[in-house]
Each structure stands twice: as C-alpha cells, then as structure tokens.
N, C-alpha and C positions, 0 to 999 in steps of 0.2 A: 301782490302776494307777500305775506310776512314770512321771511325765511326761518324765523324761530318756530313756526308751525311745522315747516318741513323738517327742521332739526328734531323736534319732539317726535315726529313720525319715524325718522331714521333711527333715533335712539331706541324707540320701542321695537323696531325691527331688529336692532342689534341685541337687545335684551332677549327677544324671542329666539334668536340664533345662538344664545348663550355666549355672546361675545365677551371676553374678559375685559375689554376696554369700555364697555357700555356704562359702567358706573364711575369712570374716572375722566379726568381732563388734565392737560398740561398747562400750567400757568407760567407764562413768561413775563418778567417785569423788567423795567428800566428805571432806576432811581434818578434823582435830580442831577447826579453826576454822570449819568449815562451808563452806569454799571449794570450789566445785564445778569439775570439769573432766571432759572427755570426749574420747576419741580412738578411732580405728579400729585394731584389732589383728588379727593372724592368730590364729585359733582353732586351737590345736594338737591338741586332742582333746576328746572327751566320754567321761566314765566313768560308772559307775552312781551316782556321788555328785555329779558336777558337771563343770565345764569346766576345761580346762588351757590356760594362757597362759604364754609365756616373757617374762621381763623382765630387763633388765640392772640391777644394783644401783646404777648411776649415774643411773638414771631417776627422775624425780619420782614416777612410778607406784609404784615399789618402796617409796619412803619412805612413801607413804600406806598401801599395803596392809600393809607389815610393821609399821606402827605401829597397826594395828587399825582403819584408816579404813573407812568404809562404801563398798560398791560396788553397782552394778547393771550387768548385761550386757544389751544389746539385740541380738537376732538378728532380721533381717528378710530373708525370702526372697521377693522379688517374683514369681519364676516360679511359686510355688505359693500366693502371697497369704497367707503365714503369718508371724506375729510372736511372739517369745518375749521376756519380761522376766524376769530371774533375779536373785535376791538371796540372800545367805548369808554364809558365813564363808570368808575367804581362808586357805588352809593352804599354807605353803611346802613344796615337795617336797624330798626328800633329794638330796644331791649326786650320789649314784649314779644316781638316776632322771633328773636333769637331764643328766648326762654321756651317758647312754645315748640319750636322745632328741635331744640336740644333734647327734649324728652324722648324723641324718636331715635336719638343717637345710639349706636351699639355700645354695650358696656365697656369694651376695651378703649373706645374713644373717650368715654366719660371718665374712666380712670386716669387717662392721660391729661384730660382737662384739669382734674384736681391736682395732678402732679406739677403742672406748669407754674403754680404759685411759688413752689419751692425751687424747682429746676426749670428755668425758662426754656422755651423751645429753642433748639439749636445750640444750647450751651453744652460745654464738655461735662462728662461725668466719669468717675474713676474707672468703672468697667461695666460690662453688660449685666453681670450678676446683680450689682447694686441697682442698676436701672430696673431690672425685672422685679426685684424685691420692692423697690420704691413704688412702682406702678401697682403691683398686686396689693400692697398695703392700703391702697385707696379704695379697695373693693367694699369695705364697710360703709364708706360714704355713699356709694352707689346703692348698696343694699338698703340703706336707711332712707333712700329717696331724697337725698339732699338736692336742693335746687342747684342750677349751674353756678360754678364759682365765678367770682369777678374776673373780668378779662376775656370772657367768651364773647365773640362777636361774629357777625356774618356780613358779607357784602353781596349786593346784587350788582353784577357786572352788566350794567345796562348797555346793550349792544347798539352801536351806530354804524358799524361796518362788519359785514359778514361775507366771507368767501366760502363757497361750497364747491368741492371738487368730487365728482362722481367718476370713479375709476372702474366701473362695472365692465367686466369682460364682454357683456352683451352689446356694448356701444362700439361703433366703428372708431369714433374719436371721443376721448374723455370729455365730459361735460363740466366746464368750469364757469362759475358765475360769481359776479360781485354784486352785493346788495348794499346800498348806502341809504341811511335814514336821512331824509331831507324834509324839514317842516312836518314831521310826524308821518311821512309816507315813505315806503321803501321803493327806491329806484333799483332797477335790475339791468345789469350789463352782462353780456356774454363775453368771456375772455378766451384768448387762445391758450389752450392747456400747455 
C-alpha cells in the first residue's frame, strides 16, 4: 500500500469537512549546523512520490533545502483526527514545472513573488504600511500577466518515511503506522501509539 494514496484520500476528506488545515502543512528543517526551524506553508500538491511546496530563492527555507538540509512535514487534519509525519529527499522542480504551476497561484502570492526581488523574504522592513504599499504596487505586474519573476522555485519533497496516526474516536486504540520506502516498495509497520 502506498501511504501517499491514503494521504490524498484523507486530505480530500479534510477538504470535504471544510478543515482549515487541509491546504497547509508545517515544514520543519534542520540546517547543516543542526539549527531547527518550522513554519506553516501552503501545500501545493501531492504526487505519487511526495509533496509539492513553492519557495522563493530569497527564503531561508530554500537555502536549507537546496543545500541538502533535512526536513520533516507535519500534516494535521483535526476534522478527521488524522496526522501525518513525512521525511525524505527534497528535489527541486524544473523551471517549466514551476512556471506552469505558478499561473494557478492566487494574486496575493504573485504580488509577493514580485516583491521578493527588492525585499527578500524574511528581511526587515520599516513598517507594515510600507510593506502593504510595496505589495500592492506589484498588482500591475499581475494584471499585465507578467511571467513569474526570477527566483521562484518549487520542491517535491519525495517521501521515504511516512508515519500516519489515526486518532479517530471510533477506534478503541489509536492506529499508528510507519511506512518506509525500501527498494521502491513501501514497508508497513504497526506502532504502539
């Protein structure tokens, strides 16, 4: 059994239940010095190999992932009481794949993408009013249908370890399973919750 298939089904159930967490994930990183960080991101998609997230190359996240840093993704769907923890290898997508997907990005995100060239992600800015003005001034670029700016990239977080925890109140004991990808096949172990 491919646990990513189960994840896709659980995510669809969470969307159907209008779960506010269905479109997001928590990305935890550890850089080459062991410095940990975590943040909530929009989960762009799930493939048969892993998860897709978009990142700007000015972001500290990009520096860690592109340098081979370790990651873990946490997905929590309170509406169905299900959690996933995913680890693996981060693979940067091709420019063509990124450009095609970028066209479906919401306008507020596109405006930010145009902003990052002048104001790198996570850099300080004088105040919130300046930030709002700077973001809104990029609307003409979006309206003109400009292609994505340089520095936009995406990663497929190819999964090799997936842990699924079902906390459903219908279960007498929580169902916790560990899936490990070995030679292209998923191994399944039941864990004590």
